[in-house]
C-alpha positions as CSV (number, residue, x, y, z in Angstrom):
1,X,-107.1,88.5,58.1
2,X,-106.0,91.9,56.6
3,X,-106.7,93.7,59.6
4,X,-103.1,94.4,59.9
5,X,-103.2,96.1,56.5
6,X,-105.8,98.5,57.7
7,X,-104.7,101.9,59.0
8,X,-104.7,102.1,62.7
9,X,-103.7,105.8,63.0
10,X,-105.8,108.1,65.1
11,X,-106.2,111.7,64.5
12,X,-104.8,113.8,67.3
13,X,-106.1,117.2,68.2
14,X,-104.0,120.1,69.3
15,X,-104.7,121.1,72.8
16,X,-106.2,124.5,72.8
17,X,-104.3,127.2,74.6
18,X,-105.6,128.7,77.7
19,X,-106.1,131.8,75.8
20,X,-108.4,130.0,73.5
21,X,-110.8,129.3,76.3
22,X,-111.6,133.1,76.7
23,X,-113.6,134.9,74.2
24,X,-111.8,137.9,72.7
25,X,-114.1,140.2,74.7
26,X,-113.2,138.5,77.9
27,X,-109.3,138.4,77.6
28,X,-107.4,140.6,80.3
29,X,-106.0,143.9,79.0
30,X,-102.4,145.2,79.8
31,X,-102.6,147.8,82.7
32,X,-99.6,150.3,82.3
33,X,-100.3,151.7,85.8
34,X,-100.0,148.3,87.4
35,X,-96.8,147.7,85.5
36,X,-95.5,151.0,86.6
37,X,-96.3,150.3,90.3
38,X,-94.5,147.0,89.9
39,X,-91.4,148.6,88.5
40,X,-91.4,151.2,91.3
41,X,-91.5,148.6,94.0
42,X,-88.8,146.7,92.3
43,X,-86.6,149.8,92.1
44,X,-87.2,150.5,95.8
45,X,-86.1,146.9,96.5
46,X,-83.0,147.4,94.6
47,X,-82.2,150.7,96.3
48,X,-82.8,149.0,99.7
49,X,-80.3,146.4,98.8
50,X,-77.8,148.7,97.2
51,X,-77.5,151.2,100.1
52,X,-76.0,148.9,102.7
53,X,-73.6,147.5,100.1
54,X,-72.5,150.9,98.9
55,X,-72.2,152.4,102.4
56,X,-70.0,149.6,103.4
57,X,-67.8,150.2,100.4
58,X,-67.8,153.9,100.9
59,X,-66.9,153.5,104.5
60,X,-64.0,151.3,103.9
61,X,-62.8,153.7,101.2
62,X,-63.1,156.7,103.6
63,X,-61.2,154.9,106.4
64,X,-58.5,153.9,103.8
65,X,-58.2,157.5,102.8
66,X,-58.0,158.9,106.3
67,X,-55.4,156.2,107.3
68,X,-53.2,157.1,104.2
69,X,-53.3,160.8,104.6
70,X,-53.3,161.0,108.4
71,X,-50.1,162.4,109.8
72,X,-47.6,159.9,111.3
73,X,-46.5,160.5,114.8
74,X,-43.3,162.4,114.9
75,X,-40.7,162.3,117.7
76,X,-38.2,165.1,118.4
77,X,-35.5,162.6,117.4
78,X,-36.9,162.5,113.9
79,X,-36.4,166.3,113.4
80,X,-33.1,167.6,112.1
81,X,-32.2,171.4,112.4
82,X,-30.1,171.5,109.3
83,X,-26.8,173.6,109.8
84,X,-27.9,174.7,113.3
85,X,-25.5,177.5,114.6
86,X,-22.8,176.6,117.0
87,X,-24.2,179.2,119.5
88,X,-27.4,177.3,119.9
89,X,-27.7,175.2,123.1
90,X,-28.7,171.5,123.2
91,X,-31.7,172.6,125.4
92,X,-32.8,175.2,122.8
93,X,-32.5,172.7,119.9
94,X,-34.4,170.1,121.9
95,X,-37.2,172.7,122.4
96,X,-37.4,173.5,118.7
97,X,-37.4,169.8,117.6
98,X,-40.2,169.2,120.2
99,X,-42.3,172.1,118.8
100,X,-41.8,170.8,115.2
101,X,-42.8,167.3,116.3
102,X,-45.9,168.4,118.0
103,X,-47.1,170.5,115.1
104,X,-46.6,167.8,112.5
105,X,-48.4,165.2,114.7
106,X,-51.3,167.3,115.5
107,X,-52.2,168.8,112.1
108,X,-54.6,166.9,109.7
109,X,-53.1,165.5,106.5
110,X,-49.6,165.4,105.4
111,X,-49.4,168.5,103.2
112,X,-51.6,170.5,105.6
113,X,-49.3,169.4,108.5
114,X,-46.3,170.6,106.8
115,X,-47.9,174.0,105.9
116,X,-49.1,174.5,109.5
117,X,-45.8,173.6,110.9
118,X,-43.9,176.0,108.6
119,X,-46.4,178.8,109.5
120,X,-46.0,178.2,113.2
121,X,-42.2,177.8,113.0
122,X,-41.9,181.2,110.9
123,X,-43.6,182.8,114.0
124,X,-41.2,181.4,116.5
125,X,-39.1,184.2,118.0
126,X,-36.0,182.2,117.7
127,X,-36.5,181.9,113.9
128,X,-35.3,184.9,111.8
129,X,-36.2,183.4,108.5
130,X,-37.6,180.0,107.6
131,X,-36.7,178.6,104.2
132,X,-38.6,175.2,104.5
133,X,-39.8,172.2,106.4
134,X,-39.7,169.0,104.4
135,X,-40.0,165.2,105.1
136,X,-37.3,162.8,104.1
137,X,-36.8,159.0,104.0
138,X,-37.4,157.0,107.1
139,X,-39.7,159.5,108.8
140,X,-37.0,162.1,109.1
141,X,-38.1,165.8,109.0
142,X,-35.6,168.5,108.1
143,X,-35.9,172.2,109.0
144,X,-33.8,174.7,107.1
145,X,-33.8,178.1,108.7
146,X,-31.9,181.1,110.0
147,X,-32.0,181.7,113.6
148,X,-31.8,184.9,115.9
149,X,-28.5,184.8,118.0
150,X,-28.7,186.4,121.4
151,X,-25.9,189.1,121.6
152,X,-26.7,190.9,124.8
153,X,-28.7,190.9,128.1
154,X,-30.9,193.8,129.1
155,X,-32.1,194.2,132.7
156,X,-35.7,195.3,133.1
157,X,-36.4,195.3,136.8
158,X,-37.6,191.7,136.7
159,X,-34.2,190.1,135.6
160,X,-32.2,190.0,132.5
161,X,-33.8,189.6,128.9
162,X,-32.0,188.4,125.9
163,X,-31.9,190.5,122.7
164,X,-30.5,189.9,119.2
165,X,-28.5,192.5,117.2
166,X,-31.8,194.0,115.8
167,X,-33.1,194.5,119.3
168,X,-35.7,191.7,119.1
169,X,-36.5,190.4,122.4
170,X,-36.0,186.6,122.7
171,X,-37.6,184.1,125.2
172,X,-35.9,183.8,128.7
173,X,-35.6,185.6,131.9
174,X,-32.3,185.3,133.9
175,X,-31.2,186.2,137.3
176,X,-28.0,188.0,138.1
177,X,-26.3,184.9,139.2
178,X,-26.6,183.4,135.7
179,X,-25.2,186.4,133.8
180,X,-21.6,185.2,134.0
181,X,-22.4,181.8,132.8
182,X,-24.2,183.1,129.6
183,X,-21.1,185.0,128.7
184,X,-22.9,187.8,127.0
185,X,-22.4,191.5,127.6
186,X,-25.1,193.5,129.6
187,X,-26.6,196.8,128.1
188,X,-27.2,199.0,131.2
189,X,-29.6,201.8,131.8
190,X,-31.9,201.3,128.8
191,X,-34.7,203.8,129.2
192,X,-37.6,202.1,127.5
193,X,-39.5,199.1,128.8
194,X,-39.7,196.0,126.6
195,X,-42.7,194.7,124.6
196,X,-43.6,191.1,124.3
197,X,-41.3,188.2,123.1
198,X,-40.4,188.5,119.5
199,X,-41.1,192.3,119.4
200,X,-38.4,194.8,118.8
201,X,-37.3,196.5,122.1
202,X,-38.0,200.3,121.6
203,X,-35.4,203.1,122.3
204,X,-32.5,204.4,120.3
205,X,-30.2,203.9,123.3
206,X,-30.5,200.2,123.2
207,X,-29.8,200.2,119.4
208,X,-26.7,202.4,120.0
209,X,-25.3,199.9,122.4
210,X,-26.1,197.1,120.0
211,X,-24.4,198.8,117.2
212,X,-21.1,199.3,119.3
213,X,-21.2,195.5,120.4
214,X,-21.7,194.5,116.8
215,X,-18.7,196.6,115.8
216,X,-16.5,194.9,118.5
217,X,-17.8,191.5,118.3
218,X,-15.0,190.0,116.2
219,X,-12.3,191.8,118.0
220,X,-9.9,189.7,120.0
221,X,-10.7,191.6,123.2
222,X,-14.4,191.1,122.9
223,X,-14.6,188.9,125.9
224,X,-13.2,191.8,128.1
225,X,-16.4,193.8,127.5
226,X,-18.8,193.1,130.4
227,X,-21.3,195.8,129.8
228,X,-22.2,198.7,127.6
229,X,-23.7,201.7,129.6
230,X,-26.1,203.7,127.4
231,X,-27.5,206.1,130.1
232,X,-24.8,208.8,129.9
233,X,-25.7,212.1,128.0
234,X,-23.9,215.2,127.2
235,X,-25.2,218.8,127.6
236,X,-27.2,218.4,124.5
237,X,-28.7,215.2,125.5
238,X,-26.9,213.0,123.0
239,X,-25.9,209.4,124.1
240,X,-22.4,208.8,125.4
241,X,-21.5,205.1,125.2
242,X,-19.3,203.6,128.0
243,X,-17.7,200.0,127.9
244,X,-17.5,198.5,131.3
245,X,-14.7,195.8,131.8
246,X,-14.3,193.8,135.1
247,X,-12.2,196.6,136.7
248,X,-12.2,199.6,134.6
249,X,-14.0,201.8,131.8
250,X,-13.6,202.7,128.2
251,X,-15.5,205.8,127.4
252,X,-16.2,205.5,123.6
253,X,-18.3,208.6,123.2
254,X,-21.0,209.1,120.5
255,X,-22.5,206.0,118.9
256,X,-20.8,204.6,115.9
257,X,-21.7,206.7,112.9
258,X,-22.9,209.6,114.9
259,X,-19.6,211.4,115.5
260,X,-19.5,213.7,112.3
261,X,-17.0,216.3,113.1
262,X,-17.5,216.4,116.8
263,X,-15.4,213.4,117.7
264,X,-12.9,211.2,115.9
265,X,-14.4,208.6,113.4
266,X,-15.5,205.1,114.3
267,X,-12.4,203.7,112.6
268,X,-10.1,206.0,114.5
269,X,-11.6,205.0,117.8
270,X,-11.4,201.4,116.8
271,X,-7.7,201.8,116.0
272,X,-7.1,203.6,119.3
273,X,-8.7,200.8,121.3
274,X,-6.7,198.2,119.4
275,X,-3.6,200.1,120.2
276,X,-4.4,200.2,124.0
277,X,-5.1,196.5,123.9
278,X,-1.8,195.7,122.1
279,X,0.2,197.9,124.5
280,X,-1.4,196.9,127.7
281,X,-2.9,193.6,127.2
282,X,-6.4,194.9,128.1
283,X,-8.7,197.6,126.7
284,X,-9.0,199.3,130.1
285,X,-5.2,199.6,130.5
286,X,-5.1,197.6,133.5
287,X,-8.3,198.6,135.4
288,X,-8.4,202.3,134.5
289,X,-10.4,204.7,132.6
290,X,-9.6,205.1,128.9
291,X,-11.1,207.9,126.9
292,X,-11.3,207.4,123.1
293,X,-13.4,210.5,122.0
294,X,-10.9,213.2,122.5
295,X,-7.9,214.5,120.4
296,X,-5.9,211.5,121.5
297,X,-6.4,208.5,123.9
298,X,-6.3,209.7,127.5
299,X,-6.0,207.2,130.3
300,X,-6.5,208.0,133.9
301,X,-7.0,206.1,137.2
302,X,-10.5,204.8,138.0
303,X,-12.1,206.4,140.9
304,X,-12.4,203.0,142.6
305,X,-8.8,202.2,142.0
306,X,-8.2,201.7,145.8
307,X,-10.4,198.7,145.7
308,X,-8.4,196.9,143.1
309,X,-5.5,196.0,145.3
310,X,-7.6,193.5,147.2
311,X,-8.5,191.9,143.8
312,X,-5.0,191.2,142.9
313,X,-4.7,194.0,140.3
314,X,-2.8,197.2,140.6
315,X,-4.0,200.2,138.6
316,X,-1.4,202.0,136.5
317,X,-1.8,205.6,137.6
318,X,-0.6,208.4,135.2
319,X,-0.1,206.0,132.2
320,X,1.0,208.0,129.2
321,X,-1.5,209.0,126.6
322,X,-1.6,207.0,123.4
323,X,-2.4,208.7,120.0
């Protein structure tokens, strides 16, 4: 009957661990070399996985950088020549705008393209001094520079070349039929041959002719001057300048600043020429020869005066001298 009072608990034994099955002397030892090899293989696997992921990220970053720094295509209409001079033709403006657009679009990188464009533009024969090239809003590009103005044409056997007041040869070659349309005086009988475009045309005769044109440029009769002859010489080989009008001549004499005590000063000659213009309405006194280099103004008939009648203009023979 008291069976239920008797203990029915059974003693349980802890299950021996796997390690307990091995005697101490048979247990496996830790192998550092094997562990190292495992870590090496794990590192190689990690690198193999990371390289494609890293390369893809780097490629995307490189493309983004190149895209953000690549120069945008620039059209000539985006280029503004700030304060371009009034004498500059639309054709020349378009050529300069096109050149700036090409340089900006071709150069790598924005800052590099601006530097390359400025360097190339500074070497352009039409540019006297470049201040800067800069980008503005809306893709606009602004060029601030001083330009070389053509002041005369010089024949060289192939045609007529443009020069500025410093005797720098400018681009362009023109035929005789184009001279009147250009409305520039011609400097005749220049001895030296020209160098390349953008170089100073050598010869003191050309510089002498340019100095006289510069002196007379702002005078009201400037458009009456068709040419300056620099080929005449006196007995001592000195240059004697001659102004050619449509029908007559003005013999100026020694170049401005070279008169010394030999001839009247530049200012006196200038006053004499102004006096002839005011008295006669023309610096050649109506198709005659006017001498400014003597003690007084001397006017005489041109040797080709007989040809003037057919051109609707009669020469004034024997016109009184003007002081």
